[in-house]
FIRO-112707 format. One record per residue (C-alpha): x, y, z; residue in one letter. Coordinates in steps of 0.1 Angstrom, whole numbers, padded with zeros to 4 digits, always signed. Each point is the difference from the previous one (the first is absolute). Example, Ala and Ser with C-alpha at 12.3 -4.5 7.8 and 13.67 -1.06 7.14 Angstrom:
REM residues 2
+0123-0045+0078A +0014+0034-0007S 
REM end
This chain:
REM residues 414
+0001-0001+0000M +0027+0023+0007R +0017-0004-0039K -0035+0009-0008V -0002+0035+0020L +0032+0006-0011F +0001-0003-0039W -0036+0017+0001V +0018+0030+0019F +0025-0005-0024L -0022+0007-0029A -0018+0030+0018M +0036+0016+0003V +0014-0007-0033L -0033+0010-0015G -0004+0035+0022S +0038+0005-0015L -0006-0007-0035I -0031+0029+0002A +0021+0021+0016L +0029-0002-0024N -0008-0009-0038P +0032+0001-0011S +0004-0033+0018T +0006-0035-0022P -0033-0005+0003W -0014+0034-0013A +0025-0010-0032Q -0011-0035-0004A -0037+0013-0013R +0025+0007-0033G +0006+0035-0015P -0032+0027-0001I -0008+0000-0039K -0009+0036-0012I -0016+0001-0042G +0011+0029-0017F -0017+0013-0034I +0011+0022-0018T -0004+0013-0039P +0041-0009-0009L -0008+0002-0043S -0016+0029-0015G -0008+0033-0002G -0005-0002+0038M +0035-0016+0006A +0016+0029+0013A -0028+0004+0028N +0004-0036+0006G +0030+0000+0002K +0004+0029+0027D -0025-0022+0018M +0021-0032+0007L +0031+0020+0005A -0018+0021+0031G -0012-0036+0016F +0031-0015-0006Q +0020+0026+0017L -0022-0001+0034Y +0003-0036-0002L +0038+0002-0003E +0001+0024+0025E -0014-0023+0025I +0020-0031-0014G -0028-0014-0011Y -0013-0012+0031Q -0023+0005+0028V -0010-0014+0031A +0025-0026+0000G -0014-0012-0036R +0017+0007-0034K -0021+0014-0026I -0005-0012-0034E -0007+0021-0030L -0018-0010-0028F -0006+0021-0030V -0021+0000-0029E -0006+0025-0028D -0032+0010-0008D +0007+0017-0030E -0024+0031+0012A -0029-0021-0010T -0028-0012+0022P -0007-0036-0018A +0041-0003+0005T +0001+0009+0030G -0033-0020+0014L +0021-0037-0018T +0033+0015+0021K -0017+0006+0035T -0017-0040-0003R +0032-0010-0010K +0017+0017+0029L -0029-0012+0026V -0005-0034-0010E +0029-0013-0018K +0028+0023+0025D -0019-0006+0029G +0003+0038+0008V -0008+0014+0036H -0009+0036-0013V -0003+0015-0035M +0011+0040-0008S +0005+0023-0031G -0016+0003-0030G -0002+0029-0019L -0033+0009-0019M -0030+0015+0020A -0021-0023-0031S +0028-0034+0016T -0010+0013+0037G -0040-0004-0007Y +0004-0037-0019A +0020-0015+0027L -0021+0009+0034A -0030-0025-0009P +0032-0029-0005Y +0018+0014+0038I -0031+0000+0016D -0016-0035-0011S +0035-0011+0006K +0007+0016+0036E +0036+0006-0006I +0013+0035+0012P +0009+0027-0025M +0013+0034+0001T -0006+0028-0027Y +0028+0023+0000P -0003+0013-0033I -0033-0012-0014M -0026+0029+0007A -0034-0009-0010P -0024+0022+0020D -0029-0024+0005D +0023-0026+0021L +0001+0022+0030T -0036+0018-0006Q -0029-0023-0014R +0011-0031-0011Q +0030-0005+0029R +0017-0029-0001A +0003-0024+0033K +0035-0014-0007W +0017+0031-0018I +0019+0030+0023V +0010+0032-0020R +0034+0013+0007T -0004+0025-0028G -0027+0019-0007W -0030+0005-0024N +0005+0019-0034S -0025+0026+0010S +0013+0007+0033Q +0026+0031-0008P -0021+0009-0030N -0024+0016+0027H +0023+0023+0016P +0014+0006-0034F -0033+0013-0015G -0007+0023+0026E +0034+0014-0006Y +0000+0000-0035A -0031+0027+0007Y +0011+0018+0030N +0034+0006-0005V +0010-0007-0037L -0026+0021-0010K -0015-0025-0028F -0034+0001-0009R -0005-0022-0032K +0019-0031-0005I +0003-0027-0025A +0009-0038+0015T +0023-0023-0021M +0001-0034+0016S +0009-0035-0010L -0031-0019-0007D -0005-0028+0036Y -0009+0006+0034A +0028+0017+0013F -0002+0027-0025G -0043+0002+0009W +0008+0001+0033E +0030+0026+0000N -0020+0021-0020V -0034-0005+0017G +0013+0009+0036G +0017+0035-0019F -0032+0010-0017Q -0020-0006+0033K +0018+0026+0019T +0011+0025-0030F -0042+0004-0009E -0006+0001+0038E +0023+0029+0004A -0013+0021-0031G +0017-0016-0032G -0011-0020-0029K +0012-0030-0016I -0006+0008-0037I +0013-0034-0017Q +0014-0033+0014K +0020-0014-0027I +0004-0041+0006W +0030-0013-0019I +0005-0039-0004P +0031-0014+0013L +0020-0014-0030T -0003+0036-0014V +0039+0016-0008T -0008+0027-0020D -0024+0026+0018F -0003+0027-0021S -0033-0007-0018P -0012-0002+0043Y +0020+0034+0002L -0015+0017-0029A -0036-0010+0019Q +0008+0025+0024I -0028+0032+0001S +0015+0033-0006K -0023+0011+0034E +0024-0022+0024A +0022+0022+0023D +0019-0030+0010A +0005-0040-0007V -0002-0023+0031Y +0019-0035-0017A +0002-0033+0014M +0025-0030-0010F +0023-0017+0014T +0030-0026-0015G +0013+0007-0033R -0033+0017-0012S +0010+0034+0027A +0034+0001-0019L -0013-0001-0034Q -0028+0024+0010F +0017+0025+0016T +0025+0004-0027K -0027+0002-0030Q -0021+0028+0019Y +0033+0017-0002Q +0004-0009-0035E -0037+0011-0013F +0008+0036+0016G -0022+0001+0030L +0030+0002+0027K -0005+0035+0014G -0031+0011-0011R -0025-0028+0013L +0012-0009+0034P +0007-0037+0006L -0011-0015+0033I -0008-0035+0010G -0002-0035+0021G +0031-0004+0017G +0011-0029-0021T +0007+0023-0030T +0034+0014+0018T +0007-0028+0021D +0035-0007+0005E -0003-0038-0022H +0000+0027-0032A +0009+0034+0014L +0038-0004-0002P -0008-0010-0038S -0017+0029-0011M +0015+0034-0010G -0011+0037+0004D -0031-0009-0014E -0010-0011+0033A +0009+0031+0023I -0028+0020+0015G -0028-0033-0002I -0017+0002+0037I -0015-0033+0013T -0007-0015+0032A +0005-0033+0010L +0013-0014+0037H +0036+0000-0002Y +0031+0019-0018S +0034-0014-0005E +0010+0035+0022V -0022-0002+0029L +0023+0011+0029D +0000-0025+0028N +0025-0022+0013P -0022-0029-0008A +0000+0011-0039N +0038+0011+0000K +0005-0039+0010K -0019-0015-0021F +0006+0024-0035V +0039-0006+0009K -0004-0041+0004A -0024-0001-0032F +0028+0019-0021R +0026-0019+0013E -0019-0036-0007K -0019+0013-0035A +0020+0026-0012K -0024+0018-0007K -0026+0030+0014A -0023-0017+0030A -0036+0002-0014S -0040+0002+0017Y +0002-0040-0014Y +0032-0007+0019S -0009+0017+0032E -0035-0019+0002G +0015-0031-0004T +0031+0005+0027Y -0025+0018+0024T -0029-0030-0010G +0029-0027+0007A +0006+0015+0038R -0035-0001+0004W -0004-0036-0004I +0029-0007+0019I -0015+0023+0028E -0028-0023-0004A +0019-0029+0007I +0016+0011+0025K -0030+0008+0019A -0012-0038-0001I +0039-0017+0004N +0000-0012-0029G -0034-0019-0003D -0009+0003-0033V -0017-0031-0003E -0026+0015+0018N -0019+0017-0029R -0027+0017+0020P +0031+0010+0027K +0019+0015-0030F -0025+0020-0015M -0012+0018+0031E +0039+0010+0009A +0003+0012-0036L -0031+0026+0007R +0013+0008+0031K +0035+0011-0007V +0008+0038+0000E +0031+0017-0012L +0022+0026+0012R +0034+0013-0011D -0009-0008-0042V +0013+0013-0028P -0035+0015-0010R -0010+0016+0036G -0013-0016+0031N -0036-0022-0014F -0029-0022+0014R -0029-0017-0017L -0035+0015+0005D -0028-0024+0009D -0004-0011-0039Y +0034-0011-0003G +0021+0030-0019N +0025+0020+0015P -0007+0035+0011I +0034+0019-0010Q +0009+0033-0014N +0000+0011-0034V +0026+0019-0018Y -0008+0025-0022I +0035+0000-0023R +0014+0021-0031K +0029-0014-0023V +0031+0017+0004E +0035-0001-0010R +0022+0000+0032V +0039-0007-0005R -0005-0017-0036G -0029-0027+0012E -0038+0006-0004L -0015+0000+0032Q -0035+0000+0013N +0002+0034+0025T -0027-0004+0025V -0017+0034-0001I -0026-0010+0024Y -0015-0026+0026T -0032-0011+0009Y +0006-0021+0030P -0022-0032+0007N -0016-0002-0027V -0030-0025-0002S -0018-0019-0026Q -0034+0019+0005F +0018+0036+0003W -0022+0022+0015K -0030-0018-0004Y -0018-0021+0027K +0006-0038-0015P -0038-0011+0009E -0002+0027-0025E +0023-0001-0027F -0009-0038-0001L -0033+0008-0017K +0015+0015-0031Q +0014-0028-0027P +0031-0012-0004V +0023+0028-0021Y +0000-0016-0037S -0004+0012-0034R -0034+0013+0003E +0002+0015+0037F +0003+0028+0005P -0016+0007-0033P +0007+0031-0019L -0022+0033+0009K -0016+0015-0029P 
REM end
C-alpha cells in the first residue's frame, strides 16, 4: 500500500511540475507546434506576399522558433492571391499537414472564401492582412481573429480629413474591382459625403488591367481630386501612368494606404511625391518598437519595411503570446481560440492596439504624405487619429443596420 501511495504522490508532483514548467521533456514530447501560413508568392501580388512571409519569419527567428518549451514548425503555401487556390492550400495545411493554427492570406475575397471552411473545421486562424469588413461585423467568424484591420477602417477618418482639411468638394474614385476596393471606397465615400462633399464618379478597374489610360480618360472635369485604391504591381503602374497622362500637378491624388505602401514605394519615382493616403502603419513611425523592427527587417529582406511585413510580424507575436498564455496547449482548440481573443499588445511597431468586442483592432490611423527624404521616398505622417474603431464615430448597432460596403453601396448621388 505504501508503494502505491508513493507512486501516486510522485505522479502528482511530476504533474504539477509539468504544469508549472512546460519546457520540460514532457512538453517537448507533444511534438512541434505547427503553424500554417498562406501568402501569394507568385503573380502580380508576389511582392506583397514575400513581405508578409519575411515579416512572419522574422518574429519566429527572434524567438528561435520555440515557445512554451515546444519547437515551432512553419508550413508555407503559395495561395497565388486567388480565393480558390487559397482554400485548396488551406485544406492541405489543415487536413494533410495537421497544423494547429492558420495565418496569412492577402485578398479580402480570399478572407471571405476561407471563413466557412475555418469555422467548419474549428481550426484557429488569424488574419494579419486580409481585411474584409463583414468578418468582424455582420458575418463574424467564430474561429478567426483579425490582428490587422478592416478595409473601411482608415478610410472613415480619411473621408472627413479630405473634406475638412484638404478642402476637396468633388472627388472621383478609381479602384481595383473587388471586395477590398469596394470597402475602401465605401468607407471614404460615407464620411466624405456626410461631411458635405460628393463622390461624382466611381471607376472600377479589373485586377488584370495594366494599361490605365482608358480609365484615366473617364475622369470627370468636375472633379477637384482623385481617390485611388491600388496595391501590388497595379500601384506602380497606376501612379506612373497618372503622371504620364498629364494629371499630376493639376488634379491632386489621394487614396487608400496600399497605393503608396512601402512594398511598392521604393520602386516609384517623383510621380508619387505629394500623394496623401491613410493607413495604420508607416515605416517612419517614430517609436522604439518600429525602429527595432525596421532595422531588423531591412537587414533580413534588404528592402523597406511595409505594412504587409509589419502586419505579419506583429501577427506572429500575437499567436505566440496566445500560446504562452495556455502553456503551449495548442491541441485544446477552444482554449487556444479563447487565448487568441484575449491578447492585447503594447510596444509594437504600429502602436498599441487591442481588439473590440467584434474581434477587430482598435488602433491609430495615420494620414501620410509621400515625400523624398535623404534620397528615399517615405510616407511622412502628417496627422494621427488615435484609437480608431472599425465603426468610427458610429454606434455599432446603428452602423450594422446598413449593408456592407459594395460596388453599389453607398450609391452615387444624383
